[in-house]
Every structure is written in structure tokens, then in C-alpha cells.
C-alpha positions in Angstrom: -35.9 -12.4 -20.4 -32.2 -10.7 -19.6 -32.4 -7.5 -17.7 -30.7 -5.2 -19.9 -29.1 -1.9 -19.1 -29.6 0.8 -22.0 -27.1 2.7 -20.8 -23.9 2.5 -22.1 -21.1 1.1 -20.1 -18.3 4.3 -19.9 -14.7 5.1 -18.4 -12.8 7.6 -17.1 -11.6 8.7 -20.8 -15.7 9.8 -22.2 -15.8 12.5 -19.4 -13.8 15.8 -18.7 -14.0 18.0 -15.6 -15.8 21.4 -16.1 -14.2 24.2 -13.6 -15.7 26.0 -10.9 -15.1 29.1 -9.0 -11.5 28.9 -7.5 -11.0 31.0 -4.9 -8.6 32.8 -3.2 -8.3 30.2 -0.3 -8.5 27.3 -3.2 -4.3 26.7 -3.7 -2.7 23.8 -3.6 -0.9 24.0 -0.6 -4.5 24.3 1.3 -6.0 21.2 -0.8 -6.9 17.7 2.0 -6.6 14.4 0.1 -6.9 12.8 3.5 -9.8 10.0 2.8 -11.5 7.0 4.7 -10.3 3.3 4.0 -12.8 1.6 6.5 -16.3 2.3 7.5 -17.5 4.2 10.2 -21.0 5.8 11.8 -22.1 8.7 11.2 -20.7 11.8 13.5 -18.1 9.9 14.2 -14.1 9.3 12.8 -13.2 6.0 10.8 -10.4 4.3 12.8 -8.3 4.4 9.8 -7.4 7.0 7.2 -5.3 7.1 4.0 -3.0 10.9 3.9 -3.8 10.3 0.2 -5.8 8.5 -2.3 -3.6 5.7 -3.2 -3.4 1.6 -2.8 -1.1 -0.3 -4.5 -2.3 -3.3 -6.4 -2.4 -7.0 -4.6 0.0 -8.6 -7.3 3.5 -9.8 -7.0 4.9 -7.5 -9.6 3.5 -4.4 -7.9 3.4 -4.8 -3.6 6.2 -6.3 -1.4 7.3 -4.1 1.8 9.8 -2.3 -0.1 6.6 -0.6 -2.3 4.9 -0.4 1.4 7.7 1.2 2.9 7.5 3.6 0.1 3.8 4.4 -0.3 3.4 4.4 3.4 6.1 7.1 3.3 4.0 9.1 0.8 1.0 9.1 3.1 -1.1 5.9 0.8 -1.1 2.3 1.7 -0.2 -0.8 0.1 -1.6 -4.4 0.0 1.1 -6.6 0.3 0.5 -9.5 -2.3 -1.2 -12.9 -1.3 -0.1 -15.1 -3.9 2.8 -16.3 -1.3 2.9 -18.9 1.4 1.2 -17.8 4.4 4.9 -17.2 6.2 6.7 -15.2 3.7 3.8 -13.0 3.3 3.6 -12.4 7.0 7.3 -11.8 7.0 6.8 -9.0 4.5 4.0 -7.6 6.6 6.2 -8.2 9.9 9.5 -6.1 7.6 7.4 -3.3 7.2 6.2 -2.9 11.1 9.9 -2.9 12.3 11.2 -0.7 9.1 10.4 2.5 11.2 9.3 3.1 14.5 9.8 5.4 17.6 11.1 2.3 19.5 12.2 -0.6 17.3 12.7 -3.8 18.6 15.9 -4.9 17.2 16.0 -8.0 14.1 19.3 -8.2 13.9 20.8 -9.4 16.7 24.3 -11.7 16.8 26.0 -13.3 19.6 30.1 -12.6 20.4 30.6 -15.7 19.0 29.7 -15.0 15.4 32.0 -14.2 12.8 32.6 -11.4 10.3 30.8 -13.9 7.8 27.7 -13.9 9.8 27.6 -10.2 9.9 27.4 -10.3 6.1 25.1 -12.5 6.0 22.4 -10.9 8.6 23.2 -7.7 6.5 22.1 -9.2 3.5 19.1 -11.0 4.4 17.7 -8.0 6.9 19.6 -4.8 5.2 20.8 -3.3 8.6 23.9 -2.4 8.9 23.4 -2.3 12.7 23.3 -5.0 14.7 22.8 -6.3 18.7 25.5 -8.3 20.1 23.7 -10.0 22.9 24.8 -13.0 25.4 22.1 -15.3 23.5 21.7 -13.9 20.0 18.5 -13.0 20.6 16.5 -8.9 20.9 16.0 -9.3 24.6 19.2 -10.6 26.1 21.8 -9.1 28.0 23.5 -6.2 25.6 27.2 -7.0 25.4 27.6 -4.4 22.1 27.1 -3.2 19.0 28.4 -3.8 16.1 28.2 -0.9 12.7 29.9 -1.0 9.1 32.8 1.7 10.6 33.7 -1.3 12.8 34.7 -3.2 9.8 36.4 -4.0 6.6 35.9 -6.6 4.3 39.2 -5.6 2.4 40.7 -6.0 5.2 39.3 -8.4 7.7 39.4 -12.4 7.7 36.0 -14.2 7.4 36.1 -15.7 10.6 37.1 -12.4 13.1 34.9 -13.2 15.8 32.0 -10.2 16.6 34.2 -9.9 19.4 37.1 -8.9 18.1 35.6 -5.4 16.5 32.1 -5.0 17.5 31.8 -1.8 20.1 31.4 -3.4 23.3 28.8 -2.2 25.8 30.9 -0.3 28.2 31.3 2.4 25.3 27.9 3.0 24.8 26.0 5.1 25.1 22.2 4.1 26.3 19.3 5.0 27.9 16.9 2.7 29.9 13.7 1.3 29.3 11.0 4.5 30.1 12.8 7.0 28.4 10.1 9.5 26.1 11.0 9.0 22.2 11.6 13.1 22.9 14.4 12.0 25.5 16.0 9.6 23.2 16.1 12.0 20.2 17.5 14.0 22.0 20.5 11.9 23.4 21.2 10.8 19.7 21.2 14.2 18.6 23.8 15.3 21.8 26.1 12.6 21.1 26.1 12.3 17.6 24.8 8.4 17.3 22.9 7.0 14.6 21.2 4.5 17.4 20.4 4.2 21.1 19.7 1.6 23.2 17.3 1.4 25.1 18.1 -1.7 27.9 16.1 -2.6 31.4 17.8 -2.2 34.5 19.4 -5.6 34.2 21.0 -4.4 31.0 18.9 -6.5 29.0 18.1 -5.4 25.3 14.6 -3.4 25.1 14.4 -1.6 22.1 16.7 0.3 19.8 15.9 4.3 18.8 17.5 5.5 15.8 18.5 8.5 14.0 16.9 8.2 10.5 13.5 7.6 12.0 13.7 11.0 13.4 14.9 12.6 9.8 12.0 10.3 8.3 9.6 12.0 10.3 10.8 15.6 9.4 11.4 14.4 5.4 7.9 12.6 5.0 5.3 15.0 7.1 2.6 12.8 5.1 3.8 9.3 6.7 1.0 7.0 7.2 2.0 5.9 11.2 0.3 3.8 13.6 0.1 4.7 17.4 2.9 3.5 17.8 4.8 5.5 14.5 5.2 2.1 12.5 4.1 2.1 8.8 0.7 0.7 7.7 0.4 -1.8 5.9 -2.1 -3.7 4.5 -2.4 -7.5 3.1 -4.0 -9.6 0.2 -6.2 -12.6 1.5 -8.2 -15.3 -0.6 -11.6 -16.8 0.6 -9.8 -20.6 0.8 -6.9 -20.5 4.0 -8.2 -17.3 5.5 -8.2 -19.1 8.8 -4.8 -20.1 8.6 -3.5 -17.0 6.8 -5.2 -13.8 8.7 -3.8 -15.1 12.0 -0.8 -15.0 10.8 -1.1 -11.5 9.2 -2.5 -10.0 12.4 0.4 -11.6 14.7 2.9 -9.8 12.2 1.0 -6.8 12.9 -1.1 -5.8 9.8 -3.7 -3.3 9.7 -6.0 -3.9 6.7 -6.5 -6.8 4.9 -8.3 -7.3 1.8 -9.7 -10.1 0.4 -8.1 -10.2 -3.4 -10.5 -11.6 -5.9 -11.4 -10.4 -9.9 -15.1 -10.9 -8.9 -16.1 -10.6 -5.3 -20.2 -10.6 -5.1 -20.2 -14.1 -3.8 -20.9 -15.9 -1.0 -17.4 -17.2 -0.2 -16.7 -13.7 0.4 -19.3 -12.9 2.8 -18.2 -16.3 4.8 -14.8 -14.8 4.8 -15.8 -11.3 6.5 -18.0 -12.8 8.8 -15.4 -15.6 10.5 -13.0 -12.6 10.5 -15.7 -10.3 12.3 -16.7 -13.2 14.5 -13.1 -14.0 14.9 -11.2 -10.5 15.7 -14.2 -7.8 16.2 -13.6 -4.8 15.2 -10.0 -5.2 15.7 -9.3 -6.6 12.8 -10.6 -4.1 8.9 -11.3 -5.9 5.6 -12.0 -5.1 2.4 -13.7 -7.0 -0.3 -14.4 -6.8 -4.1 -14.6 -7.0 -6.6 -17.9 -5.3 -7.4 -19.5 -3.2 -10.8 -23.2 -2.4 -9.0 -25.4 -1.8 -6.1 -26.4 -5.2 -6.0 -22.6 -6.5 -5.1 -21.8 -3.8 -2.5 -24.8 -3.8 -1.0 -24.4 -7.5 -0.2 -20.7 -7.0 0.5 -21.7 -4.2 3.2 -24.1 -6.2 4.8 -21.3 -9.0 5.5 -19.6 -6.1 7.6 -16.7 -4.9 4.8 -14.9 -2.0 5.8 -14.3 -1.1 2.3 -15.4 -2.3 -1.2 -13.3 -2.2 -4.5 -14.9 -1.4 -7.7 -13.7 -3.0 -10.9 -13.7 -6.2 -13.5 -11.6 -6.1 -16.1 -10.6 -2.5 -16.2 -7.1 -2.9 -15.4 -4.4 -3.1 -18.4 -3.3 -6.3 -18.0 -6.7 -8.4 -17.2 -8.3 -10.0 -19.6 -11.8 -10.8 -17.7 -13.9 -9.6 -20.0 -12.2 -11.0 -23.1 -12.1 -13.8 -21.8 -15.5 -14.8 -19.9 -18.0 -11.3 -21.1 -17.8 -10.0 -17.2 -17.4 -6.6 -16.4 -18.1 -3.0 -16.9 -16.8 0.4 -18.1 -14.8 2.1 -14.9 -16.8 5.1 -15.0 -20.3 3.5 -15.2 -19.4 1.0 -12.5 -18.1 4.1 -10.0 -21.2 6.1 -10.6 -23.5 3.5 -9.8 -21.7 2.1 -6.6 -21.2 5.1 -5.2 -24.7 6.0 -5.5 -25.1 2.7 -3.4 -22.8 3.3 -0.9 -24.4 6.7 -0.7 -27.5 5.7 0.0 -26.7 2.9 2.4 -25.0 5.6 4.6 -28.7 7.6 4.4 -30.3 4.1 5.0 -28.1 2.7 7.9 -25.9 5.9 9.4 -22.7 3.6 8.3 -20.5 5.0 5.7 -18.5 2.3 4.0 -15.8 3.8 2.1 -15.5 2.7 -2.1 -11.9 1.8 -4.1 -11.6 2.3 -7.6 -9.3 -0.6 -8.4 -8.4 -0.3 -12.4 -8.7 1.7 -15.8 -6.7 4.2 -14.5 -4.8 5.4 -17.3 -3.7 9.0 -17.0 -3.6 11.0 -13.8 -6.3 13.2 -14.2 -8.2 9.5 -14.0 -7.9 9.8 -10.2 -9.0 12.9 -10.2 -12.0 11.6 -12.5 -12.4 8.7 -10.2 -12.5 10.3 -6.9 -15.1 13.3 -8.7 -17.2 10.2 -9.3 -17.4 9.2 -5.7 -14.8 6.9 -5.0 -12.8 7.5 -1.6 -9.5 6.5 -2.9 -8.0 4.0 -5.6 -5.9 1.0 -6.3 -3.2 1.0 -9.4 -1.3 -1.5 -10.6 0.8 -0.3 -14.0 1.2 3.2 -12.4 3.3 1.5 -9.5 4.7 -1.5 -10.9 7.1 1.1 -13.3 8.8 2.6 -10.0 12.4 1.6 -8.8 10.5 0.5 -5.3 8.7 -2.7 -7.2 9.9 -6.0 -7.1 10.4 -6.8 -10.1 13.1 -6.6 -13.0 14.8 -3.2 -14.7 15.0 -4.6 -17.8 16.8 -2.9 -21.3 14.2 -2.6 -23.8 15.3 -0.5 -27.5 16.3 2.9 -26.3 15.0 2.6 -22.8 14.3 0.6 -19.7 10.7 -1.2 -19.2 9.7 -3.4 -15.9 8.1 -6.3 -15.9 4.3 -6.9 -15.1 2.0 -9.7 -14.7 -1.5 -10.1 -13.8 -2.5 -12.0 -10.8 -4.7 -14.3 -13.1 -1.5 -15.1 -15.3 0.0 -18.2 -15.5 3.1 -16.9 -14.5 1.5 -15.7 -11.1 -0.7 -18.8 -10.9 -2.9 -17.2 -8.2 -5.8 -19.6 -8.6 -7.1 -19.1 -4.8 -8.2 -15.6 -6.2 -10.7 -17.4 -8.4 -13.0 -19.1 -5.7 -15.9 -21.0 -7.5 -15.8 -24.3 -5.6 -14.1 -25.9 -7.5 -10.3 -27.5 -7.3 -7.1 -26.0 -6.9 -5.9 -24.7 -10.4 -5.9 -22.2 -13.1 -8.0 -23.7 -16.0 -7.4 -20.3 -18.6 -6.0 -17.3 -18.0 -7.2 -13.6 -17.4 -3.9 -11.8 -17.0 -1.2 -11.0 -19.3 2.6 -10.7 -19.1 4.0 -7.9 -19.9 6.3 -4.7 -19.9 5.8 -0.9 -17.8 8.0 1.8 -19.0 10.8 2.9 -16.1 9.1 5.4 -14.2 12.1 5.9 -11.8 11.6 6.7 -8.0 8.1 6.7 -6.4 8.4 9.6 -4.8 9.5 12.0 -7.7 6.2 10.5 -10.2 3.9 9.9 -7.1 4.4 14.0 -6.3 4.0 14.8 -9.5 0.7 13.4 -10.0 -0.5 14.3 -6.7 0.3 18.1 -7.6 -1.9 17.8 -10.5 -4.3 16.2 -8.8 -4.7 19.5 -6.3 -4.1 21.9 -9.2 -7.2 20.1 -10.7 -9.4 20.3 -7.9 -8.3 23.7 -7.3 -9.9 24.6 -10.9 -12.7 22.9 -9.7 -13.3 25.0 -6.2 -12.3 22.0 -4.4 -10.2 21.9 -1.1 -11.2 18.0 0.3 -12.3 14.9 -1.7 -15.6 15.7 0.0 -16.0 18.9 -1.7 -14.9 17.4 -5.0 -17.4 15.0 -5.0 -20.8 17.3 -3.7 -19.7 20.3 -5.9 -18.3 18.8 -9.4 -19.4 19.0 -12.8 -18.8 16.2 -15.5 -19.1 16.1 -19.5 -19.4 13.2 -21.4 -16.7 14.2 -24.6 -17.3 12.6 -28.2 -14.3 11.1 -30.1 -13.8 14.4 -31.8 -13.6 16.6 -28.5 -11.2 13.9 -27.2 -8.5 14.5 -30.3 -8.8 17.8 -29.8 -7.5 17.9 -26.7 -4.2 16.8 -27.5 -1.9 18.9 -29.2 -2.8 18.5 -32.9 -2.5 20.6 -36.8 1.1 21.0 -35.6 4.8 19.6 -36.1 6.1 18.5 -32.8 9.7 18.8 -32.0 12.0 16.2 -30.5 9.5 13.4 -32.0 
């Protein structure tokens, strides 16, 4: 007969945190939200950590290169959606890696024989107003000049005007030579009030560009998640069908970590995918897997070599897997169960495999609950979809604005590759819906408020780190009447 788990399947909304002693040292400025995102051995440090425990979902309506840049600036990570061509996903990864770095390989290059129309077209494609002019139009050709938006006026200059007629020629440029340090390059930029500084070799071939805005970004975004070359860290979604072609392209583009995108990850197809990546790349390519909702699924993927494991089936706001297939589990129960498996695995093997809570987050404090219950970080879709930086359209709706938001299992996404059950390609039925979410403005503002709430709550719980929160937290189940008691009640609210 069926094995029945008698404990109810519980959600985050059924729990409250109880306060612990808040010491004078336990203030918001002292709270550290850094957290591991890949496996590591006892006594060692993980190769990759997040500065805040946030990742954006592997969804068309959430995670493109713009979201990845915005979230990395704040210390989190985006997993660019994999339900697109290999080439376009790799290009999004490449845009993130090239967006900010100490030394940037120029990706906006023309020759002197190009026209103003070519400049405007390239600016539209790349989004950059500074362009290197080389003899062959490549990033490594002989530097002949620079074009910026100050060198032309579209209201006066004809579109067929040659670049050589309005560019700043090489002899008028301030440059530095290969081997200069980043500190020295930034000093030159500030001393001469430059916006950019070309770095050339002894033959005057272009090697790098250094930009003034990159220095400013560092100072304005101290939590930025950067690699060893000071480029933003970015993840990417993959599937268990075309991974042998997709992963190499993403690695070549510079991806820092990949994650298998699937509604249910306790499968041999995921195991095969993980093992192929580890056999091919060793520990140089990190891979997340999932989703699972209980201990057996965690242990299976951990044994296969997953660097982190996602938790959650059917808890997302646009996910209808539970009503379509009757598969899933309340997110709180799933996190608590898998966290216990993670801790037991660490005790047994000496290997810590981080877990990610994916779905079931409705209110900001649910993030704190997920962390307290054992999650190392969370993955959010609806939350990030409302910000300016998500890839969807902002639409007037009633008296306000909304943004489009659809599930990867919806007919709109047509992401059949995430449902690998050995069948033919195609989506036979929907496991997600097409919807709107309230417009939320800029990510920096919304995420900043959420982080402040989380840190404040952690201080009330006497915790200055996620690990302290997990070790010392006290949780209480709540009744339906106590949930009502916890919101405004028995009053007439103003401005309603």
C-alpha cells in the first residue's frame, strides 16, 4: 500500500518566528547575509558565495542579462532563462560578463569607413555610446580613434557621414600600455577627466578599455557579486536534453554556474546531465539541480554531484503542477525535510551541499522563514518580475501599472524541454499560467527595502548571520485566527 506521510503539508504562512535576545552587537549594519551557492568540504570555503541570499528564477519573464546585471550589483545572482536558442542565451551571458570589468574587451568596434548610421545601429544593438575605431573593425585591431556621443549630432550630421570625419583620432587620445595596473589606469582617468581609457600593446593594437563608470559602480555598489576579473557573476539555465551542446557554449561565454531547470528533478536524466558536466569539466563548472521536495530526492542529486539543490514543486504563484498532476508539497514542509537531509549528508560525508528554496514566497518575511528553516538562499520569480529590470512589458491596468508574468510551463513559454520524461518533444498540457504582477519600480529600491526587513527580523531573533539564524531560531505554528490577528483588524483604514 502507499506510504502515507501523516504530517500536513505546510506553507510559510503557517509559521511565525519567536524573538530571541537582541544584543547591542546585533544591529542591522552588523548582519552578514553572505551564503554558499556551491558544495564544499568541511573546513574549506566554497568556490562561489552570494553576498545576499537571492537568485532570480530561470524564467523568460524574469531573468535576462539586464536582470542579471541589476541583481549582481546588489550581491545576488540571476539564472538566465534557458528556453531560448543556445546562441541567444550565450549572448546574454556574454553581455553580463562584458558589462563591467576592470579591463574590458571592447565589443563595440567599427572602422573609419563606417558611417554615422552604422554608429547608431551598433549603439542600438550593444547599448554602448563609446566605440573603438580600429583598422579592421575588431577589438584587437590597430587603434585609430574613438567615437562617443559627443562626437556627432543626429540633428545636423547626415547619416552617411564617414566615421573618420567625426571620430577623435588616435593621436589626440590619452592611452595606456598593456601591463598597466587597474589602479594606475583609474588614476589616469581621474587625472585627465576621461570617461574611458584605451589600453594598447606596443604596436598600438587595442587590448582593453577601462571605463570611469566601472570605478563608480564599485563605490556605489559595495555588495556587487564579482569574479576574480571584477566581472559580474551570472548563472544560466540548462535542460537535460541539449546540455551537451548548450553547456559548452555557455562556458565559452563565461558563465559562472548553471542550473538544470525542471519542474521535478528526482530523475535519471538529471543525474546523467550532472555526471556528464562533472566528467567533462570537473569542478570548473558548477551545476545546480532540482527541484525536489523530500530527502530521497536530495540524496540522489547530491550523490550525482550537484553543487546546489533546489526545493519546491507547485508553490510558485504561476505554477499549476499540483492541480494538474497532484504532485508537490507545501514549501515549508519541503524546506524543513530537505534541510534535515542536507545536514545529515554533511555529517555523513563531510560535504555541504547548499539548498535553494524555490517558490512559496508571498511576503518578504517568508524569505526569512525559508532561511531560518534551513535554506541557504531563495529563488524568486514573481518578486523580480515586477521590477523595471525584468524583460517584460509595463502595461497600464486600471488606475496603476502591471508587468507581464508567465510560467515556463505555460503555452506562452512552450518550454517543453524542462519536462524530460523520455517522450517526444512538445508540451502536452500546461503546468503554468499567463498573468500580470503589480509594477514595483526599480530593483534597487524594492530589494533594498526587503533586505532591510530581513536584517531587522534577524536582529529580533538574535542572529547576525544566516547560520546563526538557523542554529538559534524558534518557530511557532499559527492558527487561522492568529493569522487574522496579525494583520490590521477591527479598525477603519484610512485612504482605502
